C-alpha positions as a printed NumPy array, in Angstrom:
array([[ -99.409, -100.09 ,  -18.305],
       [ -96.998, -102.062,  -20.534],
       [ -98.483, -103.84 ,  -23.347],
       [ -99.06 , -107.471,  -22.564],
       [ -96.652, -109.924,  -24.434],
       [ -98.335, -112.476,  -26.754],
       [ -98.394, -116.056,  -26.184],
       [ -96.835, -118.296,  -28.642],
       [ -97.268, -122.072,  -28.93 ],
       [ -94.377, -123.965,  -30.518],
       [ -95.181, -127.63 ,  -31.527],
       [ -92.375, -129.897,  -32.503],
       [ -91.545, -133.698,  -31.658],
       [ -87.749, -132.729,  -31.556],
       [ -86.814, -131.425,  -27.972],
       [ -83.692, -129.745,  -29.515],
       [ -85.976, -127.666,  -31.917],
       [ -88.204, -126.684,  -29.058],
       [ -85.302, -125.488,  -27.009],
       [ -84.048, -123.584,  -29.964],
       [ -87.375, -121.841,  -30.535],
       [ -87.734, -120.885,  -26.761],
       [ -84.261, -119.467,  -26.466],
       [ -84.908, -117.285,  -29.758],
       [ -88.317, -116.252,  -28.728],
       [ -88.351, -115.865,  -24.967],
       [ -87.158, -112.174,  -25.315],
       [ -90.193, -111.153,  -27.063],
       [ -93.231, -113.448,  -26.501],
       [ -94.495, -115.781,  -23.779],
       [ -93.47 , -119.305,  -25.216],
       [ -95.331, -122.51 ,  -24.587],
       [ -93.941, -125.83 ,  -25.861],
       [ -95.606, -128.945,  -27.109],
       [ -93.669, -132.19 ,  -28.184],
       [ -96.896, -133.492,  -30.162],
       [ -99.959, -132.451,  -31.815],
       [-101.999, -134.104,  -29.223],
       [-100.463, -132.098,  -26.383],
       [-100.688, -129.032,  -28.325],
       [-104.474, -129.406,  -28.64 ],
       [-104.774, -129.921,  -24.969],
       [-102.715, -126.706,  -24.215],
       [-105.155, -124.802,  -26.796],
       [-108.112, -125.927,  -24.48 ],
       [-106.475, -124.548,  -21.416],
       [-104.42 , -121.582,  -22.458],
       [-105.003, -118.246,  -24.617],
       [-102.542, -118.611,  -27.569],
       [-101.965, -115.817,  -30.072],
       [ -99.884, -117.751,  -32.764],
       [ -98.806, -121.46 ,  -33.286],
       [ -95.403, -122.489,  -34.68 ],
       [ -96.435, -125.933,  -36.279],
       [ -93.859, -128.599,  -37.317],
       [ -95.329, -130.467,  -40.248],
       [ -93.12 , -133.68 ,  -40.113],
       [ -94.05 , -135.242,  -36.902],
       [ -95.013, -138.973,  -35.971],
       [ -98.338, -139.935,  -34.901],
       [-100.237, -136.763,  -35.648],
       [ -98.567, -134.775,  -38.521],
       [ -98.9  , -130.963,  -38.832],
       [-101.559, -131.448,  -41.499],
       [-103.502, -133.795,  -39.266],
       [-103.317, -131.297,  -36.408],
       [-104.753, -128.682,  -38.824],
       [-107.7  , -130.63 ,  -39.647],
       [-108.676, -131.2  ,  -36.051],
       [-107.66 , -127.625,  -34.986],
       [-109.8  , -125.974,  -37.659],
       [-112.932, -127.584,  -36.271],
       [-112.385, -126.211,  -32.738],
       [-114.781, -123.089,  -32.796],
       [-112.874, -121.346,  -29.898],
       [-109.297, -121.501,  -31.419],
       [-109.684, -122.101,  -35.084],
       [-108.782, -118.618,  -36.113],
       [-105.434, -118.463,  -34.226],
       [-102.803, -117.877,  -37.022],
       [-100.453, -120.821,  -37.708],
       [ -96.884, -120.648,  -39.209],
       [ -95.908, -124.013,  -40.55 ],
       [ -92.365, -125.259,  -39.955],
       [ -90.783, -127.668,  -42.305],
       [ -87.196, -129.036,  -43.41 ],
       [ -88.528, -129.444,  -47.1  ],
       [ -90.083, -126.358,  -48.927],
       [ -91.783, -127.248,  -52.236],
       [ -94.459, -125.623,  -54.417],
       [ -96.835, -128.603,  -53.468],
       [ -96.07 , -128.127,  -49.746],
       [ -96.727, -124.209,  -50.075],
       [-100.041, -124.838,  -51.953],
       [-101.313, -127.531,  -49.472],
       [-100.343, -125.034,  -46.568],
       [-102.541, -122.356,  -47.923],
       [-105.325, -124.729,  -48.458],
       [-105.484, -125.945,  -44.899],
       [-105.245, -122.372,  -43.659],
       [-101.528, -121.753,  -42.597],
       [-100.624, -118.013,  -42.553],
       [ -97.12 , -118.559,  -43.521],
       [ -94.188, -121.074,  -43.268],
       [ -90.481, -121.171,  -42.326],
       [ -87.753, -123.415,  -43.21 ],
       [ -85.458, -125.389,  -40.667],
       [ -82.995, -124.775,  -39.282],
       [ -84.425, -121.492,  -37.846],
       [ -83.178, -118.101,  -39.082],
       [ -84.131, -115.733,  -36.254],
       [ -84.391, -112.762,  -38.322],
       [ -86.799, -114.426,  -40.929],
       [ -88.878, -116.067,  -37.908],
       [ -89.25 , -112.828,  -36.018],
       [ -90.133, -110.83 ,  -39.151],
       [ -92.943, -113.348,  -40.161],
       [ -94.128, -113.569,  -36.504],
       [ -94.25 , -109.844,  -35.95 ],
       [ -95.953, -109.217,  -39.229],
       [ -98.718, -111.632,  -38.383],
       [ -99.3  , -110.635,  -34.833],
       [ -98.593, -106.906,  -34.727],
       [ -98.165, -105.562,  -38.327],
       [ -95.169, -104.318,  -40.268],
       [ -94.988, -101.217,  -38.087],
       [ -93.88 , -103.498,  -35.27 ],
       [ -90.35 , -104.115,  -36.648],
       [ -87.697, -102.369,  -38.801],
       [ -85.059, -103.77 ,  -41.139],
       [ -81.47 , -102.483,  -40.79 ],
       [ -79.122, -101.741,  -43.788],
       [ -77.733, -105.178,  -43.222],
       [ -81.191, -106.66 ,  -43.762],
       [ -81.662, -107.773,  -40.185],
       [ -85.157, -107.711,  -38.504],
       [ -85.144, -105.646,  -35.181],
       [ -88.473, -105.964,  -33.43 ],
       [ -89.608, -102.676,  -31.781],
       [ -89.623, -102.586,  -27.923],
       [ -93.257, -103.099,  -26.5  ],
       [ -94.836,  -99.67 ,  -25.546],
       [ -94.831,  -98.413,  -22.028],
       [ -97.091,  -95.835,  -20.635],
       [ -95.422,  -92.906,  -18.59 ],
       [ -94.58 ,  -93.954,  -15.239],
       [ -94.344,  -97.579,  -16.154],
       [ -90.665,  -97.57 ,  -17.184],
       [ -89.169,  -98.413,  -14.061],
       [ -90.985, -101.73 ,  -13.653],
       [ -92.608, -104.475,  -15.747],
       [ -96.172, -105.549,  -15.553],
       [ -96.811, -108.227,  -12.698],
       [ -97.927, -111.754,  -13.818],
       [-101.024, -113.453,  -12.19 ],
       [-101.601, -117.151,  -12.594],
       [-105.336, -118.179,  -12.058],
       [-105.992, -121.763,  -11.423],
       [-109.67 , -123.002,  -11.593],
       [-111.379, -126.018,  -12.981],
       [-114.289, -123.776,  -14.341],
       [-113.675, -121.836,  -17.525],
       [-116.412, -119.325,  -16.45 ],
       [-114.405, -118.386,  -13.435],
       [-111.055, -118.191,  -15.397],
       [-112.781, -115.96 ,  -17.927],
       [-114.195, -113.613,  -15.244],
       [-110.661, -113.188,  -13.362],
       [-109.042, -112.559,  -16.785],
       [-111.638, -109.787,  -17.54 ],
       [-111.252, -108.223,  -14.013],
       [-107.523, -108.096,  -13.991],
       [-106.135, -107.982,  -17.56 ],
       [-106.026, -104.098,  -17.69 ],
       [-103.621, -104.105,  -14.819],
       [-101.739, -107.542,  -15.013],
       [-100.596, -110.151,  -17.506],
       [-102.948, -113.063,  -16.68 ],
       [-102.29 , -116.685,  -17.241],
       [-104.926, -119.353,  -16.763],
       [-104.847, -122.944,  -15.89 ],
       [-107.777, -125.207,  -15.53 ],
       [-106.121, -127.878,  -13.621],
       [-103.457, -128.182,  -11.031],
       [-101.304, -130.201,  -13.134],
       [-101.415, -127.613,  -15.851],
       [-100.664, -124.843,  -13.119],
       [ -97.395, -126.725,  -12.256],
       [ -96.273, -127.101,  -15.786],
       [ -96.779, -123.34 ,  -16.217],
       [ -94.805, -122.631,  -13.097],
       [ -91.886, -124.705,  -14.533],
       [ -91.898, -122.668,  -17.654],
       [ -92.988, -119.095,  -16.52 ],
       [ -92.238, -116.359,  -14.242],
       [ -95.333, -115.438,  -12.048],
       [ -95.756, -112.913,   -9.286],
       [ -98.872, -114.214,   -7.772],
       [-101.324, -117.356,   -7.75 ],
       [-104.955, -117.376,   -7.62 ],
       [-105.787, -121.031,   -6.584],
       [-109.179, -122.723,   -6.409],
       [-109.585, -124.908,   -3.651],
       [-112.325, -127.173,   -4.859],
       [-110.895, -128.924,   -8.066],
       [-111.313, -132.411,   -9.195],
       [-108.247, -134.72 ,   -9.429],
       [-105.806, -132.308,   -7.708],
       [-107.192, -129.853,   -5.002],
       [-105.905, -126.507,   -4.319],
       [-104.287, -127.803,   -0.99 ],
       [-102.544, -130.58 ,   -2.987],
       [-101.312, -127.985,   -5.655],
       [-100.102, -125.742,   -2.795],
       [ -98.088, -128.587,   -1.267],
       [ -96.503, -129.32 ,   -4.705],
       [ -95.723, -125.461,   -5.419],
       [ -93.758, -125.238,   -1.997],
       [ -91.677, -128.004,   -3.266],
       [ -90.652, -126.054,   -6.317],
       [ -87.392, -124.418,   -5.425],
       [ -87.908, -121.474,   -7.812],
       [ -91.766, -121.072,   -7.112],
       [ -91.841, -121.704,   -3.455],
       [ -91.842, -118.196,   -2.445],
       [ -94.769, -116.895,   -4.918],
       [ -97.581, -115.527,   -2.924],
       [-100.805, -117.466,   -3.161],
       [-104.46 , -116.353,   -2.607],
       [-107.001, -119.168,   -2.162],
       [-110.295, -119.051,   -3.995],
       [-113.124, -120.932,   -2.433],
       [-116.948, -121.053,   -2.43 ],
       [-116.928, -121.855,    1.434],
       [-114.752, -119.967,    3.866],
       [-114.629, -121.764,    7.265],
       [-112.349, -121.643,   10.31 ],
       [-110.807, -125.007,    9.392],
       [-109.958, -123.749,    5.842],
       [-108.55 , -120.439,    7.161],
       [-106.393, -122.454,    9.638],
       [-105.276, -124.777,    6.926],
       [-104.538, -121.959,    4.539],
       [-102.458, -120.295,    7.165],
       [-100.455, -123.446,    7.947],
       [ -99.792, -123.615,    4.174],
       [ -98.345, -120.003,    4.067],
       [-101.259, -118.754,    1.943],
       [-101.184, -115.039,    1.722],
       [-105.061, -114.513,    1.809],
       [-108.135, -115.93 ,    0.438],
       [-111.304, -114.769,   -1.36 ],
       [-114.87 , -116.113,   -1.434],
       [-116.647, -116.68 ,   -4.632],
       [-118.666, -115.263,   -6.361],
       [-115.558, -112.96 ,   -7.114],
       [-116.203, -109.224,   -6.816],
       [-114.064, -107.133,   -8.91 ],
       [-113.128, -104.511,   -6.351],
       [-112.462, -107.084,   -3.6  ],
       [-110.114, -109.076,   -5.881],
       [-108.078, -105.991,   -6.864],
       [-107.84 , -104.749,   -3.28 ],
       [-106.596, -108.207,   -2.016],
       [-104.118, -108.6  ,   -4.916],
       [-102.902, -105.072,   -4.364],
       [-102.547, -105.748,   -0.628],
       [-100.502, -108.882,   -1.25 ],
       [ -98.097, -107.299,   -3.651],
       [ -97.633, -104.365,   -1.09 ],
       [ -96.747, -107.051,    1.575],
       [ -94.772, -109.45 ,   -0.327],
       [ -93.848, -107.7  ,   -3.413],
       [ -93.245, -109.628,   -6.662],
       [ -91.455, -113.104,   -6.873],
       [ -87.699, -112.716,   -6.542],
       [ -86.699, -115.623,   -8.526],
       [ -87.248, -116.598,  -12.141],
       [ -88.535, -119.82 ,  -12.995],
       [ -86.972, -120.017,  -16.473]])
């Protein structure tokens, strides 16, 4: 199995800076974007993130304000943070260290410098090499024998219960890249940013039900063909009929059994194959 790509969250109030970072990093990481500290904190509650690129000079909640809140969140406080700033000074470097930043980079982004810092923090220095011209070249992700011809498929799990999301991730992470969303709204945001090959969609969710999410997914030009497996606590004839009318590939009943889930996903991939279009 190919090594799972790491998730990087970029936080900046300037849309141009977010787009620049995404273009630079998309080849190497799963990139998530937040245009404010408040939105970044919400994403951290919903998504497993491996590293944060955090702009310091933001209106409302500054990077330092964000760090004060972030370091009090027990489930995410140890995620490494790289500060991003337009003004590097000795006082800034000192303050960054005090609040727990692992490193910093100056704007405008230098791709070589940025990747070197990120790879050093996430993977260790053995994960990149420096050319004679001083360029940082990230090493390709390792692939096991027999996996060179295809990439690992990505599964998006959507459920309002964190326990269910953790269960699904544990069951599937050895075979797939697993993304999680604890609401339909967040799932739709992910589908606008990421390529996924299959969606596990809980039916009974507050605010936006699985049926409503499904209808919106089918309206997304680049996501309409992604196969969906409904997850439900109550399988009935009406549900099965409605699922069929919506074009759902299959359904699974809670509590989720590992072998049942794996077999259903394998069967869906065998029938439909991975998604043919990219959502980027």
